[in-house]
C-alpha positions as CSV (number, residue, x, y, z in Angstrom):
1,X,-12.0,4.2,-9.4
2,X,-9.6,5.1,-6.6
3,X,-11.5,8.2,-5.6
4,X,-14.0,6.2,-3.6
5,X,-11.3,4.4,-1.6
6,X,-12.1,3.1,1.8
7,X,-10.6,4.9,4.8
8,X,-7.7,3.5,6.7
9,X,-8.3,2.3,10.3
10,X,-6.3,3.5,13.3
11,X,-3.1,1.6,13.6
12,X,-2.4,1.7,17.3
13,X,-5.1,-0.5,18.7
14,X,-3.2,-3.7,19.4
15,X,0.2,-2.0,20.1
16,X,1.5,1.5,19.6
17,X,4.1,2.1,17.0
18,X,7.6,2.1,18.4
19,X,8.6,5.2,16.5
20,X,7.2,8.2,14.7
21,X,9.2,10.3,12.3
22,X,8.8,12.7,9.4
23,X,9.8,12.5,5.7
24,X,10.0,15.6,3.6
25,X,8.9,15.6,-0.1
26,X,8.1,18.5,-2.3
27,X,8.2,20.9,0.6
28,X,5.7,18.8,2.7
29,X,6.5,17.0,5.9
30,X,4.7,13.7,6.2
31,X,4.3,11.4,9.2
32,X,5.5,7.8,9.3
33,X,4.7,5.3,12.0
34,X,7.1,2.4,12.5
35,X,6.1,-1.0,13.8
36,X,9.3,-3.0,14.5
37,X,9.8,-6.7,14.5
38,X,11.6,-8.3,17.4
39,X,15.3,-8.8,17.3
40,X,18.5,-6.7,16.7
41,X,19.4,-8.0,13.3
42,X,18.9,-6.2,10.0
43,X,15.4,-6.7,8.7
44,X,13.4,-6.2,5.6
45,X,10.6,-3.7,5.7
46,X,7.2,-3.0,4.2
47,X,5.8,0.5,3.6
48,X,2.0,0.6,3.8
49,X,-0.2,3.1,2.0
50,X,-3.7,3.8,3.1
51,X,-6.9,4.7,1.2
52,X,-8.2,8.1,0.2
53,X,-10.0,9.1,3.3
54,X,-7.3,9.0,5.9
55,X,-6.6,6.8,8.9
56,X,-9.6,6.9,11.2
57,X,-12.5,4.5,10.5
58,X,-12.3,1.1,12.1
59,X,-10.1,0.1,15.0
60,X,-7.5,-2.5,14.2
61,X,-8.3,-3.3,10.6
62,X,-5.1,-2.2,9.1
63,X,-2.9,-2.8,12.1
64,X,-3.6,-6.5,11.6
65,X,-1.3,-6.4,8.7
66,X,1.5,-4.8,10.8
67,X,0.9,-7.5,13.5
68,X,1.3,-10.3,11.0
69,X,4.3,-8.8,9.2
70,X,6.2,-7.9,12.3
71,X,5.5,-11.4,13.7
72,X,7.5,-12.7,10.7
73,X,10.4,-10.4,11.2
74,X,9.4,-7.7,8.8
75,X,9.3,-4.1,10.0
76,X,6.2,-2.2,8.9
77,X,5.9,1.5,8.2
78,X,2.6,3.3,7.8
79,X,3.1,6.4,5.6
80,X,0.6,9.2,6.0
81,X,1.2,10.5,2.5
82,X,-1.7,13.0,2.3
83,X,-1.2,16.7,2.9
84,X,-3.9,18.9,4.4
85,X,-4.7,20.0,0.8
86,X,-5.1,16.4,-0.3
87,X,-7.5,15.6,2.5
88,X,-9.6,18.7,1.8
89,X,-9.8,17.9,-1.9
90,X,-10.6,14.2,-1.4
91,X,-13.2,14.5,1.3
92,X,-15.2,17.4,0.1
93,X,-15.3,17.1,-3.7
94,X,-17.6,15.2,-6.0
95,X,-16.5,11.8,-7.3
96,X,-15.4,13.2,-10.7
97,X,-13.5,16.1,-9.1
98,X,-11.7,13.6,-6.7
99,X,-10.6,11.5,-9.7
100,X,-9.3,14.5,-11.5
101,X,-7.4,15.7,-8.4
102,X,-5.8,12.3,-7.9
103,X,-4.6,12.3,-11.5
104,X,-2.6,15.5,-10.7
105,X,-1.1,14.0,-7.5
106,X,0.1,10.5,-8.3
107,X,3.6,11.7,-9.3
108,X,3.9,13.8,-6.2
109,X,2.6,10.9,-4.0
110,X,5.1,8.5,-5.6
111,X,7.9,11.0,-4.9
112,X,6.8,10.9,-1.2
113,X,7.0,7.1,-1.3
114,X,10.5,7.3,-2.8
115,X,11.6,9.7,0.0
116,X,10.3,7.2,2.6
117,X,12.1,4.3,0.9
118,X,15.3,6.3,1.1
119,X,14.7,7.0,4.8
120,X,14.0,3.4,5.6
121,X,16.9,2.0,3.6
122,X,19.3,4.5,5.3
123,X,18.5,3.0,8.7
124,X,21.1,0.8,10.4
125,X,18.5,-1.9,11.0
126,X,17.5,-2.2,7.3
127,X,18.4,-5.3,5.4
128,X,18.1,-3.4,2.1
129,X,15.0,-5.3,1.1
130,X,11.8,-3.3,1.0
131,X,8.2,-3.8,-0.2
132,X,5.1,-1.7,-0.8
133,X,1.6,-2.6,0.4
134,X,-1.2,-0.5,-0.9
135,X,-4.9,-0.3,-0.2
136,X,-7.3,1.2,-2.7
137,X,-5.9,4.7,-3.6
138,X,-2.8,3.6,-1.8
139,X,-2.5,0.7,-4.2
140,X,-2.4,3.0,-7.2
141,X,0.3,5.1,-5.5
142,X,2.3,2.0,-4.6
143,X,2.0,0.6,-8.1
144,X,3.4,3.8,-9.7
145,X,6.1,4.1,-7.1
146,X,7.2,0.5,-7.7
147,X,7.2,1.0,-11.4
148,X,9.5,4.1,-11.0
149,X,11.8,2.8,-8.3
150,X,14.0,-0.3,-8.8
151,X,14.7,-0.4,-5.1
152,X,11.3,-1.9,-4.5
153,X,11.6,-5.6,-4.2
154,X,7.9,-6.6,-3.9
155,X,4.5,-5.0,-4.4
156,X,1.2,-6.1,-2.9
157,X,-2.1,-4.3,-3.8
158,X,-5.5,-4.7,-2.4
159,X,-8.5,-3.5,-4.6
160,X,-6.4,-1.2,-6.7
161,X,-4.5,-0.8,-10.0
162,X,-2.1,1.3,-11.9
163,X,-2.7,5.0,-12.7
164,X,-3.7,5.3,-16.3
165,X,-1.2,8.0,-17.1
166,X,1.6,5.7,-15.8
167,X,0.4,2.5,-17.4
168,X,1.9,3.3,-20.9
169,X,5.3,4.2,-19.3
170,X,5.9,1.1,-17.3
171,X,9.1,-0.8,-18.2
172,X,9.6,-2.6,-14.9
173,X,7.6,-4.0,-12.0
174,X,8.8,-6.1,-9.1
175,X,7.1,-9.4,-8.1
176,X,3.5,-8.5,-7.3
177,X,0.4,-9.9,-5.8
178,X,-3.1,-8.3,-6.3
179,X,-6.1,-9.2,-4.2
180,X,-9.6,-8.0,-5.2
181,X,-13.2,-8.7,-4.4
182,X,-15.4,-9.7,-7.3
183,X,-18.2,-7.5,-6.1
184,X,-16.2,-4.4,-5.7
185,X,-18.2,-1.4,-6.8
186,X,-15.6,1.3,-5.9
187,X,-12.7,-0.1,-7.9
188,X,-13.7,-2.6,-10.6
189,X,-11.9,-5.9,-10.5
190,X,-10.7,-5.2,-14.0
191,X,-8.3,-2.6,-12.6
192,X,-6.5,-5.3,-10.6
193,X,-6.5,-7.7,-13.5
194,X,-5.0,-5.0,-15.8
195,X,-2.2,-4.3,-13.3
196,X,-1.3,-8.0,-13.2
197,X,-1.4,-8.2,-17.0
198,X,0.9,-5.2,-17.1
199,X,3.2,-6.9,-14.7
200,X,3.3,-10.0,-16.9
201,X,4.0,-7.8,-20.0
202,X,7.1,-6.4,-18.4
203,X,8.3,-9.7,-17.1
204,X,7.3,-9.5,-13.5
205,X,6.3,-12.5,-11.4
206,X,2.6,-12.0,-10.7
207,X,-0.3,-13.5,-8.7
208,X,-3.9,-12.5,-8.8
209,X,-6.4,-13.5,-6.1
210,X,-10.1,-12.9,-6.5
211,X,-12.7,-13.1,-3.8
212,X,-16.2,-14.1,-5.0
213,X,-18.9,-12.0,-3.6
214,X,-16.6,-9.7,-1.7
215,X,-16.9,-5.9,-1.9
216,X,-14.4,-3.1,-1.6
217,X,-12.4,-3.2,1.7
218,X,-13.6,-6.8,2.4
219,X,-10.6,-7.3,4.7
220,X,-11.9,-4.7,7.2
221,X,-14.4,-7.3,8.5
222,X,-13.7,-8.7,12.0
223,X,-15.7,-11.9,11.3
224,X,-15.2,-12.8,7.6
225,X,-12.7,-15.6,7.3
226,X,-11.4,-14.0,4.1
227,X,-10.0,-11.2,6.2
228,X,-7.4,-13.6,7.6
229,X,-6.9,-15.2,4.2
230,X,-5.9,-11.9,2.7
231,X,-3.6,-11.1,5.6
232,X,-2.0,-14.5,5.4
233,X,-1.5,-14.3,1.6
234,X,0.1,-10.8,1.9
235,X,2.4,-11.9,4.7
236,X,3.6,-15.1,3.0
237,X,4.2,-13.1,-0.2
238,X,6.4,-10.6,1.6
239,X,8.2,-13.3,3.5
240,X,9.1,-15.0,0.3
241,X,10.1,-12.0,-1.8
242,X,11.9,-9.9,0.9
243,X,14.1,-12.7,2.3
244,X,17.8,-11.9,2.0
């Protein structure tokens, strides 16, 4: 389940974000790092949501997605959605306790995503088209946020799914792509398949990509060719779905 999500890597290895700002949600002030595409025209954007253990594990792994997206004219925002209380609960508790804690926080995290969407769409450089990109725990948050917020035009999830409490309430999902390793022992591949099935049920355009033999966080590898495959698929998806 999502409680064993992989940590997010630092995002300033290849090039520092051009801007740092805060969003406020539920009394918490959360940091956002913006990687801007070149040009002065209005551009689409993707908000990326990390896994359960924060942002410091492997240099460059997640920044590669920002590099690929910005190269195609899509601004990328990394939202650090976890509060100090979240980090304490998710790094020190047992697996079952982490899962229970996550269940209580999905709505609040989705609210934080909604506040970030508002902040991005209010920018003068926004085209009005915005997508969500989630990894592990961040995928569950992104899926719930996309189900609740019709402003989301596209959803990409890596090794994640939909929170169980939200699944029975979903009436809408945007076009979505789900990528999942078949050997994932942290988040069973069935979770990704169920999300795609739910998307089809509510009429969303869906795509599911499975990776034989690949484990959780397979796209963190610096040498596996499937890393670039995942990045390319996600980038092409957002190019197609966020075009004005």
